[in-house]
N, C-alpha and C positions, 0 to 999 in steps of 0.2 A: 203522251209522255208520261212517265213513272218518278217521280223523283225518291231518292233514298240515301242512308250515310253509304258512304266508300265502302265499311268493312263489309259489306252484304254483296252477297253476288247478285249476278242478275235474275238469278232463275231461285229467288230466296224465297220461303216460304208460298205461299200462294197466288203472291204478287204478278207472274206471268199468265194466270190464267185470270185474274181478273182483267188483267189490262187488257186479253185478246178478247177477255169477254164482253167487254164494255166498248172496243173498237168495232164487233161483229154489232152489236144491238143498232148501233149508230148506221153500220153501213145498209146492213137491210132494214131498219125504217127510213134512210133517204134516197135508198136507191130500189131495192128489190129486193121481197121476202125470200125469195128462191135462188137467188143468186150462188154459183159456187163460190166458195172460197176457199183459195190453197193458200199455207200457211208457209214459210221458208224461214227457218230455222237454225243457227248452228248448236254446235253439240254443246253447251252448255246449257241448254233445255231439254237435252234426252232426257226421260225418265219414261218408265211405263206411265205413273200417275199422267203425268202430260198428256201423252199419246192416246190414252183412255177419256181423259178428259174432252180433248180438242175433235177425236173423232165419235163418239160414246153420246157426250152429250151434248158440245155446240155444233155438232154435223158440219161438219167442216173437212175437208183434205188437208194435210200436210207432209212437207217435206224436213227432215227433221237430221242435220250430220251428226251421227256416232262414230265412238272411239273405237281405235282395230283392237279387238279384246282375238285372243286365239281362236277363240267359240266362230267366229267370222270367219276364217279360213277354212276350218273344222268342218265347218256345214258344209261352207261352198267345197272341200274334198270328198266328203260324205255323196253328195247329191252327182259327183261330177258332172259339175256346171261349164255349159262350155261360152264361148264368145256370144253375148248377146245385141249387141250393137258398137258401135263404133261412133265415140263422136271427136270433131275435127272443129279446130281452130285456127288461126291465125299460124300459130307456130307451134303449139302441141295439139297431139291425139291422146285420147282418151280408150283403152276396151273397159267395155261394161260388162259384165256378168250380173244376171237378174236372176232370182232365187228367193226364197225363204230362209227365213231363220228366226231365231229369240235366243237374248241371254240369258246367262241363268238365271236371273229372276224373274224373268218375263214366264206368263204362263199360254202365250199367242206366240203362234209366228206371225209375222210383218215379213210384207214385201222387202227385200235386200235387195241393193242396187251398187257392188263394191267395184270402182272402178281405178283403173292400173292406168298412171303416165308410163305412154313409151316413148315420146319424142318429146321435148322441152329445147325452143328456138335451136331447132336442126340437130341437136344432140339427143341421142337414144341414151334412155336410160336405165335400170335392171329391174325385170318386174318386181315388184315388191316394195321397191323404195318410195316410190310417191304414188299412194293407195290411199282411198277416199270411199268410206260406207258411208251409207244412206239410209233411212227409213221412212216407209211411204205406207199409206194405205189407198194411194189412187189406184184405182184397176179392179174394185173389189165386188163390180157388178152392180153395185146397191144405189139407192135413188140420186144419191148427188151423181155418180157418173152415168145413171141415165140422163138428167137433169144437162150435164156436161154434153152429151150425141145431141140429144136434143139445140143446145146451142150452137153445136157445129165445131165444138172445140175438144172433139174425142181425140187428136192428135196428142195433146197432152198427156195422155195414157202411154205412149208409147215412152220406152226404156230411153231414147233420146233427149226428148223432151223433159223430163224429170231431169236426167244431168242438166240440161240444161238450165232447169228454174236452179237447181243446186246452185251451181256456180255464180249465180247471180248476188248471191250470198257479200262477193268480197265488196262489187260494185255499190252496196247498200251502207256498207262503211264506209262512203264518201260523205253519208249525209253526218255523221258525226264530225268527219273532217269540216265542213263546212260551216257547221255551228258553232263550232271550237273559232274559227277565222272569222266568223261575223262576231264573236264576245270578246276577240282578241285577247283571250285567259284561258289557258286551262283549271284555274283555280281560282275559287270565289272568294270576296274579297271579306264576306262579311262572315262573323262568329257564329251566332245564333242561327242552330239549324232550319226553325221555321222560317228567315227572314233570307236565307241561302236558297234556300225553297221559292219562295215570291218570288224574288229576283232572278230564279235561272227562271222559272216561268215565264216569266216579262220576255223574257233576253228568247225564248223559243215561239213567242205569240209574234213577238216581234220578227225573227227571222223567216216566218211561214207569209206574214205580210209582206215584207219585201220582196221574199221571192213570189209571192203572188202577182206583188205588183211590175217586177221584174218581167215575168213570163204573160203574162195579159195584157199589160200596158206599155213598156219600154221594150218590148221585144228580145234582144238581147243586149242591151245597154242595159248597163251596170252602172247606177250611178254612185258612185264612192262618198262625196261629200256629203248626202244625207244619210248614205250609211252611217259612215263617223258621228254624225249631228244624233243620229238615233240611239246609237249606244253612249255616247257623250249623258245624254237626256236620263237613259236609264241607270245608267251606273251612280247620276246624283241623286235620282228618286231612291236610289238602292240605299245609298248613306244615310 
């Protein structure tokens, strides 16, 4: 969790890099120093600086959604890229084009996957209307890819697997909705920034404890009275 003022974007300054570095240090110290880690991020975190830091400095894999600039389609046409894979869900299907491209300000080419939605809820759509582009460093045949193969996770290098991982970005938004539901509010009640930060931190910690109890102890039973009592206690503490 990283708390900052509302006028700052998610990718403000070096915040994203600092949070990811802190998280990786925790995972590797508690789990495995050599564990391959794949970072999933949306277009707000797409920058050459971030991608170089994630791949070169932190030694992790990433899948980052990008913006649909003209150069994405121009490179695809120049390379005469054909369909690489197709990913299907319950009511939708995506054609995937796997190639290498770079934005105007990038020095190096990166693996690029462009997906086109061809069916949505049984209705076909025009090609190019619902496209998504993503950039990844998976499949570079470096030491991390070797580690994936040793752990029998080399299927993650395939186009279909990368697209499916990128699609999980939408599901991860449910975490924020769940925290808001736990807090019963979207606006913090205090005026001072530091006090709001402390209050929000307590709420996130409490939410984590409650979810851990629900999954580890109470299984699928959600104890609503205890949850409401906890929220009231923390609200009183914040005041």
